[in-house]
PyMOL Python script that loads the backbone (N, CA, C, O; Angstrom):
from pymol import cmd

cmd.read_pdbstr("""\
ATOM      1  N   MET A   1       0.822  -1.187   0.000  1.00  0.00           N
ATOM      2  CA  MET A   1       0.000   0.000   0.000  1.00  0.00           C
ATOM      3  C   MET A   1       0.874   1.262   0.000  1.00  0.00           C
ATOM      4  O   MET A   1       0.578   2.241  -0.684  1.00  0.00           O
ATOM      5  N   GLU A   2       1.936   1.211   0.770  1.00  0.00           N
ATOM      6  CA  GLU A   2       2.812   2.383   0.875  1.00  0.00           C
ATOM      7  C   GLU A   2       3.474   2.699  -0.466  1.00  0.00           C
ATOM      8  O   GLU A   2       3.549   3.860  -0.868  1.00  0.00           O
ATOM      9  N   VAL A   3       3.943   1.681  -1.143  1.00  0.00           N
ATOM     10  CA  VAL A   3       4.601   1.888  -2.437  1.00  0.00           C
ATOM     11  C   VAL A   3       3.599   2.454  -3.447  1.00  0.00           C
ATOM     12  O   VAL A   3       3.941   3.348  -4.221  1.00  0.00           O
ATOM     13  N   TRP A   4       2.375   1.943  -3.443  1.00  0.00           N
ATOM     14  CA  TRP A   4       1.343   2.459  -4.343  1.00  0.00           C
ATOM     15  C   TRP A   4       1.065   3.930  -4.032  1.00  0.00           C
ATOM     16  O   TRP A   4       0.939   4.751  -4.940  1.00  0.00           O
ATOM     17  N   PHE A   5       0.971   4.252  -2.747  1.00  0.00           N
ATOM     18  CA  PHE A   5       0.739   5.646  -2.383  1.00  0.00           C
ATOM     19  C   PHE A   5       1.885   6.531  -2.859  1.00  0.00           C
ATOM     20  O   PHE A   5       1.657   7.568  -3.483  1.00  0.00           O
ATOM     21  N   LEU A   6       3.126   6.116  -2.562  1.00  0.00           N
ATOM     22  CA  LEU A   6       4.281   6.953  -2.898  1.00  0.00           C
ATOM     23  C   LEU A   6       4.480   7.111  -4.400  1.00  0.00           C
ATOM     24  O   LEU A   6       4.812   8.197  -4.873  1.00  0.00           O
ATOM     25  N   ASN A   7       4.282   6.043  -5.141  1.00  0.00           N
ATOM     26  CA  ASN A   7       4.583   6.078  -6.574  1.00  0.00           C
ATOM     27  C   ASN A   7       3.416   6.507  -7.458  1.00  0.00           C
ATOM     28  O   ASN A   7       3.637   7.060  -8.535  1.00  0.00           O
ATOM     29  N   TRP A   8       2.183   6.268  -7.027  1.00  0.00           N
ATOM     30  CA  TRP A   8       1.060   6.558  -7.900  1.00  0.00           C
ATOM     31  C   TRP A   8       0.179   7.680  -7.381  1.00  0.00           C
ATOM     32  O   TRP A   8      -0.092   8.638  -8.105  1.00  0.00           O
ATOM     33  N   LEU A   9      -0.269   7.576  -6.143  1.00  0.00           N
ATOM     34  CA  LEU A   9      -1.257   8.537  -5.648  1.00  0.00           C
ATOM     35  C   LEU A   9      -0.646   9.877  -5.250  1.00  0.00           C
ATOM     36  O   LEU A   9      -1.177  10.926  -5.614  1.00  0.00           O
ATOM     37  N   ARG A  10       0.453   9.859  -4.515  1.00  0.00           N
ATOM     38  CA  ARG A  10       1.036  11.110  -4.014  1.00  0.00           C
ATOM     39  C   ARG A  10       1.357  12.112  -5.112  1.00  0.00           C
ATOM     40  O   ARG A  10       1.072  13.296  -4.934  1.00  0.00           O
ATOM     41  N   PRO A  11       1.942  11.697  -6.254  1.00  0.00           N
ATOM     42  CA  PRO A  11       2.221  12.696  -7.299  1.00  0.00           C
ATOM     43  C   PRO A  11       0.963  13.335  -7.894  1.00  0.00           C
ATOM     44  O   PRO A  11       1.043  14.397  -8.512  1.00  0.00           O
ATOM     45  N   ARG A  12      -0.180  12.706  -7.714  1.00  0.00           N
ATOM     46  CA  ARG A  12      -1.423  13.222  -8.275  1.00  0.00           C
ATOM     47  C   ARG A  12      -2.205  14.100  -7.306  1.00  0.00           C
ATOM     48  O   ARG A  12      -3.236  14.664  -7.671  1.00  0.00           O
ATOM     49  N   LEU A  13      -1.717  14.217  -6.076  1.00  0.00           N
ATOM     50  CA  LEU A  13      -2.397  15.014  -5.057  1.00  0.00           C
ATOM     51  C   LEU A  13      -1.751  16.390  -4.924  1.00  0.00           C
ATOM     52  O   LEU A  13      -0.646  16.637  -5.406  1.00  0.00           O
ATOM     53  N   SER A  14      -2.479  17.266  -4.259  1.00  0.00           N
ATOM     54  CA  SER A  14      -1.935  18.575  -3.917  1.00  0.00           C
ATOM     55  C   SER A  14      -0.721  18.378  -3.016  1.00  0.00           C
ATOM     56  O   SER A  14      -0.663  17.409  -2.258  1.00  0.00           O
ATOM     57  N   MET A  15       0.235  19.276  -3.090  1.00  0.00           N
ATOM     58  CA  MET A  15       1.432  19.182  -2.261  1.00  0.00           C
ATOM     59  C   MET A  15       1.205  19.704  -0.844  1.00  0.00           C
ATOM     60  O   MET A  15       2.120  19.671  -0.022  1.00  0.00           O
ATOM     61  N   ALA A  16      -0.007  20.187  -0.548  1.00  0.00           N
ATOM     62  CA  ALA A  16      -0.317  20.670   0.799  1.00  0.00           C
ATOM     63  C   ALA A  16      -0.153  19.526   1.798  1.00  0.00           C
ATOM     64  O   ALA A  16      -0.658  18.426   1.576  1.00  0.00           O
ATOM     65  N   ARG A  17       0.545  19.787   2.884  1.00  0.00           N
ATOM     66  CA  ARG A  17       0.846  18.744   3.885  1.00  0.00           C
ATOM     67  C   ARG A  17      -0.423  18.080   4.425  1.00  0.00           C
ATOM     68  O   ARG A  17      -0.452  16.864   4.616  1.00  0.00           O
ATOM     69  N   GLU A  18      -1.463  18.864   4.670  1.00  0.00           N
ATOM     70  CA  GLU A  18      -2.708  18.321   5.215  1.00  0.00           C
ATOM     71  C   GLU A  18      -3.330  17.303   4.270  1.00  0.00           C
ATOM     72  O   GLU A  18      -3.799  16.252   4.707  1.00  0.00           O
ATOM     73  N   VAL A  19      -3.335  17.611   2.983  1.00  0.00           N
ATOM     74  CA  VAL A  19      -3.893  16.705   1.975  1.00  0.00           C
ATOM     75  C   VAL A  19      -3.090  15.415   1.933  1.00  0.00           C
ATOM     76  O   VAL A  19      -3.660  14.325   1.875  1.00  0.00           O
ATOM     77  N   GLN A  20      -1.775  15.535   1.961  1.00  0.00           N
ATOM     78  CA  GLN A  20      -0.902  14.363   1.920  1.00  0.00           C
ATOM     79  C   GLN A  20      -1.120  13.467   3.149  1.00  0.00           C
ATOM     80  O   GLN A  20      -1.178  12.244   3.020  1.00  0.00           O
ATOM     81  N   VAL A  21      -1.239  14.066   4.326  1.00  0.00           N
ATOM     82  CA  VAL A  21      -1.422  13.297   5.561  1.00  0.00           C
ATOM     83  C   VAL A  21      -2.760  12.565   5.549  1.00  0.00           C
ATOM     84  O   VAL A  21      -2.815  11.373   5.850  1.00  0.00           O
ATOM     85  N   VAL A  22      -3.827  13.261   5.209  1.00  0.00           N
ATOM     86  CA  VAL A  22      -5.155  12.632   5.185  1.00  0.00           C
ATOM     87  C   VAL A  22      -5.191  11.507   4.157  1.00  0.00           C
ATOM     88  O   VAL A  22      -5.736  10.438   4.431  1.00  0.00           O
ATOM     89  N   ALA A  23      -4.629  11.731   3.003  1.00  0.00           N
ATOM     90  CA  ALA A  23      -4.626  10.692   1.965  1.00  0.00           C
ATOM     91  C   ALA A  23      -3.810   9.481   2.405  1.00  0.00           C
ATOM     92  O   ALA A  23      -4.237   8.344   2.201  1.00  0.00           O
ATOM     93  N   ARG A  24      -2.659   9.705   2.999  1.00  0.00           N
ATOM     94  CA  ARG A  24      -1.793   8.591   3.397  1.00  0.00           C
ATOM     95  C   ARG A  24      -2.447   7.757   4.491  1.00  0.00           C
ATOM     96  O   ARG A  24      -2.449   6.529   4.415  1.00  0.00           O
ATOM     97  N   VAL A  25      -3.002   8.412   5.505  1.00  0.00           N
ATOM     98  CA  VAL A  25      -3.661   7.682   6.592  1.00  0.00           C
ATOM     99  C   VAL A  25      -4.897   6.956   6.061  1.00  0.00           C
ATOM    100  O   VAL A  25      -5.203   5.853   6.514  1.00  0.00           O
ATOM    101  N   SER A  26      -5.598   7.550   5.124  1.00  0.00           N
ATOM    102  CA  SER A  26      -6.753   6.886   4.515  1.00  0.00           C
ATOM    103  C   SER A  26      -6.336   5.642   3.738  1.00  0.00           C
ATOM    104  O   SER A  26      -7.005   4.611   3.810  1.00  0.00           O
ATOM    105  N   VAL A  27      -5.247   5.733   3.005  1.00  0.00           N
ATOM    106  CA  VAL A  27      -4.734   4.574   2.266  1.00  0.00           C
ATOM    107  C   VAL A  27      -4.331   3.480   3.244  1.00  0.00           C
ATOM    108  O   VAL A  27      -4.606   2.306   2.999  1.00  0.00           O
ATOM    109  N   TRP A  28      -3.691   3.842   4.340  1.00  0.00           N
ATOM    110  CA  TRP A  28      -3.319   2.858   5.351  1.00  0.00           C
ATOM    111  C   TRP A  28      -4.555   2.181   5.918  1.00  0.00           C
ATOM    112  O   TRP A  28      -4.570   0.962   6.093  1.00  0.00           O
ATOM    113  N   PHE A  29      -5.597   2.964   6.208  1.00  0.00           N
ATOM    114  CA  PHE A  29      -6.822   2.403   6.775  1.00  0.00           C
ATOM    115  C   PHE A  29      -7.484   1.422   5.807  1.00  0.00           C
ATOM    116  O   PHE A  29      -7.869   0.320   6.197  1.00  0.00           O
ATOM    117  N   VAL A  30      -7.612   1.825   4.561  1.00  0.00           N
ATOM    118  CA  VAL A  30      -8.220   0.943   3.554  1.00  0.00           C
ATOM    119  C   VAL A  30      -7.376  -0.314   3.373  1.00  0.00           C
ATOM    120  O   VAL A  30      -7.921  -1.415   3.291  1.00  0.00           O
ATOM    121  N   GLY A  31      -6.072  -0.169   3.308  1.00  0.00           N
ATOM    122  CA  GLY A  31      -5.186  -1.320   3.161  1.00  0.00           C
ATOM    123  C   GLY A  31      -5.302  -2.290   4.317  1.00  0.00           C
ATOM    124  O   GLY A  31      -5.374  -3.501   4.107  1.00  0.00           O
ATOM    125  N   GLY A  32      -5.320  -1.777   5.528  1.00  0.00           N
ATOM    126  CA  GLY A  32      -5.464  -2.632   6.705  1.00  0.00           C
ATOM    127  C   GLY A  32      -6.805  -3.331   6.752  1.00  0.00           C
ATOM    128  O   GLY A  32      -6.902  -4.492   7.148  1.00  0.00           O
ATOM    129  N   THR A  33      -7.837  -2.613   6.345  1.00  0.00           N
ATOM    130  CA  THR A  33      -9.173  -3.210   6.298  1.00  0.00           C
ATOM    131  C   THR A  33      -9.210  -4.355   5.286  1.00  0.00           C
ATOM    132  O   THR A  33      -9.751  -5.423   5.572  1.00  0.00           O
ATOM    133  N   LEU A  34      -8.641  -4.134   4.114  1.00  0.00           N
ATOM    134  CA  LEU A  34      -8.614  -5.193   3.095  1.00  0.00           C
ATOM    135  C   LEU A  34      -7.794  -6.396   3.554  1.00  0.00           C
ATOM    136  O   LEU A  34      -8.171  -7.539   3.294  1.00  0.00           O
ATOM    137  N   LEU A  35      -6.687  -6.150   4.227  1.00  0.00           N
ATOM    138  CA  LEU A  35      -5.885  -7.259   4.764  1.00  0.00           C
ATOM    139  C   LEU A  35      -6.669  -8.041   5.820  1.00  0.00           C
ATOM    140  O   LEU A  35      -6.616  -9.271   5.840  1.00  0.00           O
ATOM    141  N   ALA A  36      -7.394  -7.343   6.695  1.00  0.00           N
ATOM    142  CA  ALA A  36      -8.182  -8.018   7.726  1.00  0.00           C
ATOM    143  C   ALA A  36      -9.294  -8.861   7.108  1.00  0.00           C
ATOM    144  O   ALA A  36      -9.548  -9.983   7.547  1.00  0.00           O
ATOM    145  N   ILE A  37      -9.948  -8.323   6.099  1.00  0.00           N
ATOM    146  CA  ILE A  37     -10.998  -9.078   5.415  1.00  0.00           C
ATOM    147  C   ILE A  37     -10.391 -10.293   4.734  1.00  0.00           C
ATOM    148  O   ILE A  37     -10.965 -11.381   4.777  1.00  0.00           O
ATOM    149  N   GLY A  38      -9.235 -10.118   4.106  1.00  0.00           N
ATOM    150  CA  GLY A  38      -8.557 -11.242   3.464  1.00  0.00           C
ATOM    151  C   GLY A  38      -8.157 -12.320   4.460  1.00  0.00           C
ATOM    152  O   GLY A  38      -8.273 -13.509   4.161  1.00  0.00           O
ATOM    153  N   MET A  39      -7.691 -11.927   5.635  1.00  0.00           N
ATOM    154  CA  MET A  39      -7.345 -12.909   6.672  1.00  0.00           C
ATOM    155  C   MET A  39      -8.585 -13.674   7.119  1.00  0.00           C
ATOM    156  O   MET A  39      -8.533 -14.887   7.322  1.00  0.00           O
ATOM    157  N   ASP A  40      -9.696 -12.964   7.271  1.00  0.00           N
ATOM    158  CA  ASP A  40     -10.942 -13.611   7.684  1.00  0.00           C
ATOM    159  C   ASP A  40     -11.403 -14.613   6.624  1.00  0.00           C
ATOM    160  O   ASP A  40     -11.782 -15.736   6.958  1.00  0.00           O
ATOM    161  N   TRP A  41     -11.371 -14.219   5.362  1.00  0.00           N
ATOM    162  CA  TRP A  41     -11.772 -15.135   4.284  1.00  0.00           C
ATOM    163  C   TRP A  41     -10.850 -16.344   4.209  1.00  0.00           C
ATOM    164  O   TRP A  41     -11.304 -17.457   3.946  1.00  0.00           O
ATOM    165  N   THR A  42      -9.556 -16.129   4.440  1.00  0.00           N
ATOM    166  CA  THR A  42      -8.609 -17.242   4.429  1.00  0.00           C
ATOM    167  C   THR A  42      -8.918 -18.221   5.560  1.00  0.00           C
ATOM    168  O   THR A  42      -8.900 -19.435   5.357  1.00  0.00           O
ATOM    169  N   ALA A  43      -9.202 -17.689   6.752  1.00  0.00           N
ATOM    170  CA  ALA A  43      -9.542 -18.553   7.880  1.00  0.00           C
ATOM    171  C   ALA A  43     -10.816 -19.339   7.613  1.00  0.00           C
ATOM    172  O   ALA A  43     -10.912 -20.512   7.974  1.00  0.00           O
ATOM    173  N   ILE A  44     -11.781 -18.704   6.989  1.00  0.00           N
ATOM    174  CA  ILE A  44     -13.025 -19.400   6.649  1.00  0.00           C
ATOM    175  C   ILE A  44     -12.739 -20.496   5.632  1.00  0.00           C
ATOM    176  O   ILE A  44     -13.228 -21.617   5.772  1.00  0.00           O
ATOM    177  N   GLY A  45     -11.958 -20.181   4.622  1.00  0.00           N
ATOM    178  CA  GLY A  45     -11.677 -21.148   3.561  1.00  0.00           C
ATOM    179  C   GLY A  45     -10.828 -22.321   4.013  1.00  0.00           C
ATOM    180  O   GLY A  45     -11.060 -23.449   3.580  1.00  0.00           O
ATOM    181  N   LEU A  46      -9.851 -22.079   4.872  1.00  0.00           N
ATOM    182  CA  LEU A  46      -8.935 -23.142   5.285  1.00  0.00           C
ATOM    183  C   LEU A  46      -9.433 -23.944   6.483  1.00  0.00           C
ATOM    184  O   LEU A  46      -9.278 -25.165   6.527  1.00  0.00           O
ATOM    185  N   ALA A  47     -10.023 -23.264   7.440  1.00  0.00           N
ATOM    186  CA  ALA A  47     -10.400 -23.954   8.674  1.00  0.00           C
ATOM    187  C   ALA A  47     -11.894 -23.921   8.957  1.00  0.00           C
ATOM    188  O   ALA A  47     -12.368 -24.557   9.898  1.00  0.00           O
ATOM    189  N   GLY A  48     -12.628 -23.184   8.148  1.00  0.00           N
ATOM    190  CA  GLY A  48     -14.067 -23.100   8.356  1.00  0.00           C
ATOM    191  C   GLY A  48     -14.461 -22.308   9.590  1.00  0.00           C
ATOM    192  O   GLY A  48     -15.575 -22.462  10.090  1.00  0.00           O
ATOM    193  N   LEU A  49     -13.570 -21.464  10.090  1.00  0.00           N
ATOM    194  CA  LEU A  49     -13.921 -20.666  11.255  1.00  0.00           C
ATOM    195  C   LEU A  49     -13.783 -19.192  10.955  1.00  0.00           C
ATOM    196  O   LEU A  49     -12.976 -18.767  10.127  1.00  0.00           O
ATOM    197  N   ARG A  50     -14.593 -18.433  11.650  1.00  0.00           N
ATOM    198  CA  ARG A  50     -14.603 -16.989  11.469  1.00  0.00           C
ATOM    199  C   ARG A  50     -13.751 -16.370  12.571  1.00  0.00           C
ATOM    200  O   ARG A  50     -13.947 -16.680  13.746  1.00  0.00           O
ATOM    201  N   LEU A  51     -12.798 -15.491  12.207  1.00  0.00           N
ATOM    202  CA  LEU A  51     -11.891 -14.892  13.178  1.00  0.00           C
ATOM    203  C   LEU A  51     -12.541 -13.779  13.989  1.00  0.00           C
ATOM    204  O   LEU A  51     -12.226 -13.602  15.165  1.00  0.00           O
ATOM    205  N   ALA A  52     -13.429 -13.044  13.379  1.00  0.00           N
ATOM    206  CA  ALA A  52     -14.030 -11.901  14.076  1.00  0.00           C
ATOM    207  C   ALA A  52     -15.456 -11.696  13.576  1.00  0.00           C
ATOM    208  O   ALA A  52     -15.846 -12.187  12.516  1.00  0.00           O
ATOM    209  N   HIS A  53     -16.202 -10.970  14.360  1.00  0.00           N
ATOM    210  CA  HIS A  53     -17.558 -10.601  13.958  1.00  0.00           C
ATOM    211  C   HIS A  53     -17.488  -9.707  12.731  1.00  0.00           C
ATOM    212  O   HIS A  53     -16.509  -8.978  12.570  1.00  0.00           O
ATOM    213  N   TRP A  54     -18.475  -9.737  11.874  1.00  0.00           N
ATOM    214  CA  TRP A  54     -18.434  -8.982  10.614  1.00  0.00           C
ATOM    215  C   TRP A  54     -18.257  -7.490  10.827  1.00  0.00           C
ATOM    216  O   TRP A  54     -17.726  -6.804   9.953  1.00  0.00           O
ATOM    217  N   SER A  55     -18.691  -6.972  11.969  1.00  0.00           N
ATOM    218  CA  SER A  55     -18.594  -5.522  12.187  1.00  0.00           C
ATOM    219  C   SER A  55     -17.214  -5.085  12.672  1.00  0.00           C
ATOM    220  O   SER A  55     -17.003  -3.894  12.904  1.00  0.00           O
ATOM    221  N   ALA A  56     -16.266  -6.014  12.832  1.00  0.00           N
ATOM    222  CA  ALA A  56     -14.942  -5.663  13.330  1.00  0.00           C
ATOM    223  C   ALA A  56     -13.952  -5.366  12.208  1.00  0.00           C
ATOM    224  O   ALA A  56     -12.748  -5.331  12.461  1.00  0.00           O
ATOM    225  N   TRP A  57     -14.413  -5.153  10.986  1.00  0.00           N
ATOM    226  CA  TRP A  57     -13.532  -4.904   9.843  1.00  0.00           C
ATOM    227  C   TRP A  57     -12.639  -3.695  10.061  1.00  0.00           C
ATOM    228  O   TRP A  57     -11.499  -3.676   9.598  1.00  0.00           O
ATOM    229  N   TRP A  58     -13.137  -2.698  10.753  1.00  0.00           N
ATOM    230  CA  TRP A  58     -12.395  -1.457  10.946  1.00  0.00           C
ATOM    231  C   TRP A  58     -11.201  -1.637  11.878  1.00  0.00           C
ATOM    232  O   TRP A  58     -10.288  -0.812  11.859  1.00  0.00           O
ATOM    233  N   LEU A  59     -11.182  -2.686  12.688  1.00  0.00           N
ATOM    234  CA  LEU A  59     -10.044  -2.926  13.574  1.00  0.00           C
ATOM    235  C   LEU A  59      -8.763  -3.180  12.783  1.00  0.00           C
ATOM    236  O   LEU A  59      -7.683  -2.751  13.189  1.00  0.00           O
ATOM    237  N   GLY A  60      -8.883  -3.875  11.656  1.00  0.00           N
ATOM    238  CA  GLY A  60      -7.721  -4.109  10.803  1.00  0.00           C
ATOM    239  C   GLY A  60      -7.155  -2.805  10.269  1.00  0.00           C
ATOM    240  O   GLY A  60      -5.938  -2.637  10.188  1.00  0.00           O
ATOM    241  N   GLY A  61      -8.031  -1.889   9.906  1.00  0.00           N
ATOM    242  CA  GLY A  61      -7.585  -0.584   9.425  1.00  0.00           C
ATOM    243  C   GLY A  61      -6.841   0.196  10.494  1.00  0.00           C
ATOM    244  O   GLY A  61      -5.793   0.783  10.223  1.00  0.00           O
ATOM    245  N   LEU A  62      -7.378   0.206  11.706  1.00  0.00           N
ATOM    246  CA  LEU A  62      -6.707   0.915  12.800  1.00  0.00           C
ATOM    247  C   LEU A  62      -5.388   0.250  13.164  1.00  0.00           C
ATOM    248  O   LEU A  62      -4.399   0.931  13.437  1.00  0.00           O
ATOM    249  N   ALA A  63      -5.371  -1.075  13.169  1.00  0.00           N
ATOM    250  CA  ALA A  63      -4.132  -1.792  13.489  1.00  0.00           C
ATOM    251  C   ALA A  63      -3.043  -1.486  12.458  1.00  0.00           C
ATOM    252  O   ALA A  63      -1.881  -1.294  12.817  1.00  0.00           O
ATOM    253  N   TYR A  64      -3.420  -1.443  11.184  1.00  0.00           N
ATOM    254  CA  TYR A  64      -2.445  -1.163  10.130  1.00  0.00           C
ATOM    255  C   TYR A  64      -1.900   0.258  10.246  1.00  0.00           C
ATOM    256  O   TYR A  64      -0.714   0.486  10.010  1.00  0.00           O
ATOM    257  N   ILE A  65      -2.749   1.206  10.605  1.00  0.00           N
ATOM    258  CA  ILE A  65      -2.282   2.577  10.828  1.00  0.00           C
ATOM    259  C   ILE A  65      -1.246   2.584  11.954  1.00  0.00           C
ATOM    260  O   ILE A  65      -0.205   3.231  11.839  1.00  0.00           O
ATOM    261  N   GLY A  66      -1.530   1.869  13.032  1.00  0.00           N
ATOM    262  CA  GLY A  66      -0.592   1.789  14.143  1.00  0.00           C
ATOM    263  C   GLY A  66       0.742   1.183  13.740  1.00  0.00           C
ATOM    264  O   GLY A  66       1.799   1.676  14.134  1.00  0.00           O
ATOM    265  N   ILE A  67       0.691   0.113  12.956  1.00  0.00           N
ATOM    266  CA  ILE A  67       1.917  -0.542  12.489  1.00  0.00           C
ATOM    267  C   ILE A  67       2.736   0.418  11.627  1.00  0.00           C
ATOM    268  O   ILE A  67       3.953   0.512  11.785  1.00  0.00           O
ATOM    269  N   GLU A  68       2.083   1.119  10.733  1.00  0.00           N
ATOM    270  CA  GLU A  68       2.783   2.065   9.864  1.00  0.00           C
ATOM    271  C   GLU A  68       3.393   3.219  10.673  1.00  0.00           C
ATOM    272  O   GLU A  68       4.512   3.648  10.390  1.00  0.00           O
ATOM    273  N   LEU A  69       2.672   3.716  11.663  1.00  0.00           N
ATOM    274  CA  LEU A  69       3.203   4.812  12.474  1.00  0.00           C
ATOM    275  C   LEU A  69       4.443   4.363  13.244  1.00  0.00           C
ATOM    276  O   LEU A  69       5.403   5.124  13.362  1.00  0.00           O
ATOM    277  N   VAL A  70       4.433   3.143  13.768  1.00  0.00           N
ATOM    278  CA  VAL A  70       5.607   2.616  14.465  1.00  0.00           C
ATOM    279  C   VAL A  70       6.778   2.465  13.485  1.00  0.00           C
ATOM    280  O   VAL A  70       7.909   2.826  13.810  1.00  0.00           O
ATOM    281  N   ALA A  71       6.512   1.941  12.306  1.00  0.00           N
ATOM    282  CA  ALA A  71       7.570   1.783  11.306  1.00  0.00           C
ATOM    283  C   ALA A  71       8.175   3.137  10.937  1.00  0.00           C
ATOM    284  O   ALA A  71       9.385   3.244  10.736  1.00  0.00           O
ATOM    285  N   HIS A  72       7.343   4.161  10.849  1.00  0.00           N
ATOM    286  CA  HIS A  72       7.844   5.486  10.502  1.00  0.00           C
ATOM    287  C   HIS A  72       8.577   6.145  11.671  1.00  0.00           C
ATOM    288  O   HIS A  72       9.429   7.004  11.446  1.00  0.00           O
ATOM    289  N   VAL A  73       8.268   5.764  12.910  1.00  0.00           N
ATOM    290  CA  VAL A  73       9.043   6.240  14.057  1.00  0.00           C
ATOM    291  C   VAL A  73      10.470   5.710  13.945  1.00  0.00           C
ATOM    292  O   VAL A  73      11.433   6.440  14.181  1.00  0.00           O
ATOM    293  N   VAL A  74      10.597   4.437  13.584  1.00  0.00           N
ATOM    294  CA  VAL A  74      11.926   3.844  13.417  1.00  0.00           C
ATOM    295  C   VAL A  74      12.700   4.587  12.327  1.00  0.00           C
ATOM    296  O   VAL A  74      13.882   4.885  12.501  1.00  0.00           O
ATOM    297  N   LEU A  75      12.047   4.885  11.213  1.00  0.00           N
ATOM    298  CA  LEU A  75      12.701   5.652  10.157  1.00  0.00           C
ATOM    299  C   LEU A  75      13.108   7.042  10.645  1.00  0.00           C
ATOM    300  O   LEU A  75      14.212   7.510  10.366  1.00  0.00           O
ATOM    301  N   GLN A  76      12.214   7.685  11.367  1.00  0.00           N
ATOM    302  CA  GLN A  76      12.484   9.036  11.883  1.00  0.00           C
ATOM    303  C   GLN A  76      13.674   9.021  12.826  1.00  0.00           C
ATOM    304  O   GLN A  76      14.542   9.891  12.748  1.00  0.00           O
ATOM    305  N   LEU A  77      13.720   8.039  13.717  1.00  0.00           N
ATOM    306  CA  LEU A  77      14.833   7.956  14.673  1.00  0.00           C
ATOM    307  C   LEU A  77      16.162   7.700  13.973  1.00  0.00           C
ATOM    308  O   LEU A  77      17.217   8.091  14.471  1.00  0.00           O
ATOM    309  N   GLY A  78      16.109   7.051  12.831  1.00  0.00           N
ATOM    310  CA  GLY A  78      17.324   6.797  12.067  1.00  0.00           C
ATOM    311  C   GLY A  78      17.695   7.926  11.123  1.00  0.00           C
ATOM    312  O   GLY A  78      18.652   7.805  10.359  1.00  0.00           O
ATOM    313  N   GLY A  79      16.941   9.036  11.166  1.00  0.00           N
ATOM    314  CA  GLY A  79      17.238  10.178  10.306  1.00  0.00           C
ATOM    315  C   GLY A  79      16.833   9.979   8.859  1.00  0.00           C
ATOM    316  O   GLY A  79      17.285  10.717   7.983  1.00  0.00           O
ATOM    317  N   ARG A  80      15.994   9.001   8.594  1.00  0.00           N
ATOM    318  CA  ARG A  80      15.537   8.708   7.235  1.00  0.00           C
ATOM    319  C   ARG A  80      14.245   9.456   6.927  1.00  0.00           C
ATOM    320  O   ARG A  80      13.565   9.903   7.850  1.00  0.00           O
ATOM    321  N   PRO A  81      13.889   9.603   5.647  1.00  0.00           N
ATOM    322  CA  PRO A  81      12.595  10.200   5.301  1.00  0.00           C
ATOM    323  C   PRO A  81      11.455   9.374   5.896  1.00  0.00           C
ATOM    324  O   PRO A  81      11.454   8.147   5.804  1.00  0.00           O
ATOM    325  N   SER A  82      10.486  10.061   6.506  1.00  0.00           N
ATOM    326  CA  SER A  82       9.366   9.371   7.128  1.00  0.00           C
ATOM    327  C   SER A  82       8.102  10.207   7.050  1.00  0.00           C
ATOM    328  O   SER A  82       8.113  11.345   6.581  1.00  0.00           O
ATOM    329  N   PHE A  83       7.032   9.628   7.511  1.00  0.00           N
ATOM    330  CA  PHE A  83       5.738  10.300   7.583  1.00  0.00           C
ATOM    331  C   PHE A  83       5.826  11.542   8.475  1.00  0.00           C
ATOM    332  O   PHE A  83       5.199  12.561   8.185  1.00  0.00           O
ATOM    333  N   TYR A  84       6.595  11.457   9.547  1.00  0.00           N
ATOM    334  CA  TYR A  84       6.648  12.533  10.533  1.00  0.00           C
ATOM    335  C   TYR A  84       7.416  13.762  10.057  1.00  0.00           C
ATOM    336  O   TYR A  84       7.066  14.885  10.421  1.00  0.00           O
ATOM    337  N   ASN A  85       8.455  13.566   9.252  1.00  0.00           N
ATOM    338  CA  ASN A  85       9.218  14.733   8.826  1.00  0.00           C
ATOM    339  C   ASN A  85       8.792  15.241   7.445  1.00  0.00           C
ATOM    340  O   ASN A  85       9.350  16.217   6.943  1.00  0.00           O
ATOM    341  N   GLY A  86       7.813  14.585   6.837  1.00  0.00           N
ATOM    342  CA  GLY A  86       7.273  15.040   5.560  1.00  0.00           C
ATOM    343  C   GLY A  86       8.150  14.750   4.359  1.00  0.00           C
ATOM    344  O   GLY A  86       7.818  15.154   3.245  1.00  0.00           O
ATOM    345  N   ARG A  87       9.261  14.058   4.560  1.00  0.00           N
ATOM    346  CA  ARG A  87      10.151  13.740   3.446  1.00  0.00           C
ATOM    347  C   ARG A  87       9.904  12.353   2.883  1.00  0.00           C
ATOM    348  O   ARG A  87      10.417  12.013   1.817  1.00  0.00           O
ATOM    349  N   GLY A  88       9.115  11.543   3.597  1.00  0.00           N
ATOM    350  CA  GLY A  88       8.911  10.156   3.167  1.00  0.00           C
ATOM    351  C   GLY A  88       7.549   9.870   2.653  1.00  0.00           C
ATOM    352  O   GLY A  88       7.261   8.738   2.263  1.00  0.00           O
TER     353      GLY A  88
END
""", "prot")
cmd.dss("prot")
cmd.show_as("cartoon", "prot")
cmd.util.cbc("prot")
cmd.orient("prot")
């Protein structure tokens, strides 16, 4: 999701920091949601069990945002371009 955002979506958006932040976090949320749904479908297909209630789809989106923010903290601490310094 991050590579798609950086290479395809970001060049097509306004360079305003607010627009970039909202778009990036939205992409992370959608990506995490799709991954969570995919994990649920895989569990149903392989083991016949449901991992979560159908209304918990948004938890995957929030979890993915958290994972990305932690990954970008590591980049920031290493002096690399990241979400926090606006260079990544």
